[in-house]
C-alpha positions in Angstrom: 20.4 -53.9 32.4 18.0 -56.7 31.8 17.5 -57.6 28.1 14.9 -59.9 26.7 14.5 -61.2 23.1 11.1 -61.9 21.6 11.3 -64.1 18.6 8.6 -64.2 15.9 9.2 -67.5 14.1 6.8 -66.7 11.2 8.8 -63.5 10.2 10.5 -63.6 6.9 8.2 -66.2 5.4 9.1 -68.6 8.3 12.8 -68.3 7.8 13.2 -66.9 11.4 11.6 -70.1 12.8 14.3 -72.2 11.0 17.3 -70.1 12.1 16.6 -68.6 15.5 17.9 -71.5 17.6 21.2 -71.3 15.8 21.5 -67.6 16.4 20.9 -68.0 20.2 22.6 -71.4 20.7 24.9 -71.6 23.7 24.6 -67.9 24.6 22.5 -68.1 27.7 20.3 -65.2 26.7 16.8 -64.4 27.9 14.7 -65.5 24.9 10.9 -66.0 24.4 9.4 -67.6 21.4 6.1 -65.9 20.2 4.5 -68.3 17.8 0.8 -67.6 18.4 -1.3 -64.6 17.3 -1.2 -61.9 19.9 1.6 -63.5 21.8 4.1 -60.6 21.2 1.7 -58.2 22.9 1.3 -60.5 25.8 5.0 -61.1 26.1 5.7 -57.4 25.9 3.3 -56.6 28.8 4.8 -59.4 30.9 8.3 -58.2 30.2 7.4 -54.7 31.4 5.8 -56.1 34.5 8.9 -58.0 35.2 11.2 -55.0 34.9 12.9 -55.8 31.6 14.9 -52.7 30.5 15.7 -53.6 26.9 13.2 -55.5 24.6 14.6 -56.7 21.3 12.2 -58.0 18.7 13.5 -60.7 16.3 11.2 -60.2 13.4 10.0 -57.5 11.0 7.9 -54.4 11.1 4.7 -56.3 12.1 6.6 -57.6 15.2 7.7 -54.2 16.2 4.1 -52.9 15.7 2.7 -55.6 18.0 5.2 -54.7 20.8 4.7 -51.0 20.3 0.9 -51.3 20.8 1.6 -53.1 24.1 3.9 -50.4 25.5 2.1 -47.7 27.5 4.3 -44.9 28.9 7.1 -47.2 29.6 10.8 -46.3 29.6 11.8 -49.7 28.1 14.3 -49.6 25.3 12.9 -51.1 22.1 15.1 -52.6 19.4 15.1 -55.1 16.6 17.1 -57.8 14.9 15.5 -57.5 11.4 14.4 -60.8 10.0 11.2 -59.8 8.3 10.3 -59.8 4.6 10.3 -56.0 4.1 12.2 -54.6 7.1 11.2 -51.1 6.0 11.6 -49.3 9.3 15.1 -50.4 10.0 16.3 -48.7 6.8 15.2 -45.4 8.3 16.6 -46.0 11.8 19.8 -47.6 10.5 19.8 -51.2 11.8 21.4 -54.2 10.1 21.5 -57.9 11.1 23.7 -58.3 14.1 24.5 -61.1 16.6 22.0 -61.1 19.5 24.7 -60.5 22.1 25.5 -57.2 20.5 22.4 -55.8 22.4 24.0 -56.7 25.8 26.7 -54.1 25.1 26.3 -50.3 25.4 24.2 -49.1 22.4 22.8 -45.9 20.9 19.4 -44.9 22.2 17.2 -42.4 20.4 13.9 -41.0 21.6 11.8 -41.2 18.4 8.2 -40.2 17.4 5.5 -42.6 16.6 2.1 -42.2 14.8 -1.4 -43.3 15.6 -4.4 -44.0 13.5 -7.8 -44.3 15.3 -5.8 -44.9 18.4 -3.7 -47.7 16.9 0.1 -46.9 17.0 2.5 -47.3 14.2 6.3 -46.9 14.1 6.9 -46.6 10.4 3.9 -46.1 8.0 0.1 -45.9 7.6 -1.7 -46.5 4.4 -5.3 -46.4 3.2 -7.2 -46.8 0.0 -5.1 -48.7 -2.7 -2.2 -49.0 -0.2 -4.3 -50.9 2.3 -5.9 -53.1 -0.3 -2.4 -54.1 -1.4 -1.5 -54.9 2.2 -4.7 -57.1 2.4 -3.7 -58.9 -0.8 -0.2 -59.5 0.6 -1.7 -61.0 3.7 -3.6 -63.5 1.6 -0.6 -64.3 -0.7 2.1 -66.9 -0.3 4.5 -64.5 -2.0 6.3 -62.0 0.3 9.0 -59.3 0.0 9.5 -57.2 -3.1 8.0 -59.8 -5.5 5.0 -60.3 -3.3 4.4 -56.6 -3.1 4.6 -56.1 -6.8 2.2 -59.0 -7.6 -0.3 -57.7 -5.0 -0.1 -54.3 -6.6 -1.1 -55.7 -10.0 -3.9 -57.8 -8.6 -5.3 -54.9 -6.6 -5.0 -52.5 -9.5 -7.3 -54.6 -11.7 -10.3 -54.1 -9.3 -9.7 -50.9 -7.3 -12.0 -47.9 -7.4 -10.8 -44.6 -6.1 -12.8 -43.2 -3.2 -13.7 -39.6 -2.6 -12.0 -38.2 0.5 -12.0 -35.0 2.6 -8.5 -34.5 4.0 -8.2 -32.0 6.9 -4.8 -31.3 8.4 -3.4 -28.6 10.7 -3.1 -26.2 7.8 -5.2 -27.3 4.9 -8.5 -29.0 3.8 -8.9 -30.8 0.5 -11.8 -32.6 -1.3 -10.7 -35.0 -4.0 -10.7 -38.6 -5.4 -7.6 -40.4 -4.3 -5.7 -43.5 -5.5 -3.8 -43.9 -2.2 -2.9 -42.1 1.0 0.3 -43.0 2.8 1.6 -41.4 6.0 5.2 -41.9 6.9 7.0 -41.7 10.2 9.8 -43.5 8.4 10.8 -43.2 4.8 10.3 -46.7 3.2 7.4 -48.9 2.4 6.7 -52.2 0.6 10.3 -53.3 0.7 11.4 -51.1 -2.1 9.5 -47.8 -2.2 10.6 -44.5 -0.6 7.1 -43.0 -0.4 8.0 -40.3 2.2 11.6 -39.6 1.4 11.9 -36.6 3.7 10.4 -38.1 6.8 12.3 -37.7 10.0 11.8 -39.9 13.1 12.4 -37.0 15.5 10.7 -33.9 13.9 7.4 -34.2 15.8 5.6 -34.5 12.4 4.2 -37.1 10.0 4.7 -37.0 6.2 1.7 -37.4 3.9 2.0 -38.8 0.4 -1.3 -38.6 -1.4 -1.7 -39.8 -5.0 -4.7 -38.4 -6.8 -7.1 -40.5 -8.9 -5.4 -41.3 -12.3 -5.6 -43.8 -15.1 -4.4 -47.2 -13.9 -1.8 -47.5 -16.7 -0.3 -44.2 -15.6 -0.3 -45.4 -12.0 1.9 -48.3 -13.1 4.4 -46.0 -14.7 4.4 -43.8 -11.6 5.4 -46.7 -9.3 9.0 -47.0 -10.4 9.6 -43.3 -9.6 8.7 -44.0 -6.0 11.7 -46.4 -5.6 14.0 -43.5 -5.2 11.4 -41.0 -4.0 11.2 -39.2 -7.4 7.4 -39.4 -7.5 7.4 -36.2 -5.3 8.4 -34.3 -8.4 5.1 -35.2 -10.2 3.2 -32.4 -8.5 0.1 -32.7 -10.7 -0.6 -36.1 -9.3 1.3 -36.4 -6.0 0.7 -34.2 -2.9 3.3 -34.2 -0.2 2.5 -32.5 3.1 3.6 -32.5 6.8 1.2 -32.5 9.7 0.7 -33.2 13.3 -3.0 -34.1 13.1 -5.1 -35.2 10.2 -8.7 -36.4 9.7 -9.7 -38.4 6.6 -13.4 -38.7 5.7 -14.2 -41.2 2.9 -17.2 -41.5 0.7 -17.4 -45.2 1.6 -15.7 -47.3 4.3 -12.1 -48.2 3.6 -9.5 -50.4 5.2 -6.2 -49.1 6.5 -2.9 -50.6 7.6 -0.3 -49.7 10.1 3.2 -51.1 9.5 1.6 -53.6 7.2 -1.0 -54.8 9.8 -4.5 -54.4 8.2 -7.4 -53.1 10.2 -10.1 -55.6 11.2 -12.8 -53.6 9.6 -13.4 -50.7 7.2 -13.8 -47.1 8.4 -15.5 -44.0 6.9 -13.4 -41.7 9.1 -9.7 -42.1 10.2 -8.0 -39.7 12.6 -4.2 -39.6 12.6 -1.7 -37.8 14.8 1.9 -37.9 15.9 3.2 -38.7 19.4 6.5 -36.8 19.7 9.4 -38.6 21.3 7.2 -41.5 22.4 9.7 -44.4 22.7 13.3 -45.1 23.3 14.7 -47.0 20.3 18.0 -48.7 20.7 20.5 -49.4 17.8 23.9 -51.2 18.0 
């Protein structure tokens, strides 16, 4: 089996760039450094063309997302050495930091679902409205991880206006003003929040977490309940729902993010769907 490692040196606020040589020193492994924008996608396509069987990302959720969106009907095994700031997806799949050579040994392989939003794939989570504005604020902030997320939440909250949205899924249609819409393939988001606590990676469904418009102070009090997934019990404000397909129609264009990667422009309509058993994910 041919295994290649793609290293994102900017992952983890640049900590990966400082440590990756030490992790791989003297091990004679197939390693490629991806330090430029778009380089992970290019390296993934090249690896597939060269017949690589197992592709391991050294980075975070954004690195995985880049590779995922370069894989098209390939049987390559995708894995990760989690060195990002949030590492949300690995908490659902059950991966911890391991030595690179671990991936040269026999590993567990699971065929898992992925989601897509307007044709862009995601492995862990989608967010729109307030959620996406927080992701945009994080991208512009020097603070990362749990602290960076919380600070971005406070900054965004001060200026956010809830849009009206029509939500149409396989089984229901809603019209309402919403604070945030999150869709989970995995369970965790933002480094600390369990927004979709019942999400499963192999159930051929995505989990919706919709928070209705509410006073901003009450929203702040709601946030801590999401750390352990207890927000789902506040049924007058939080709607949880499972679906295979969903269309969101907003009163004004909104940004969205997939796995923390923010869309280049705002959209009035966003279509989401699950792709069952789309990729082979490898874990030690």
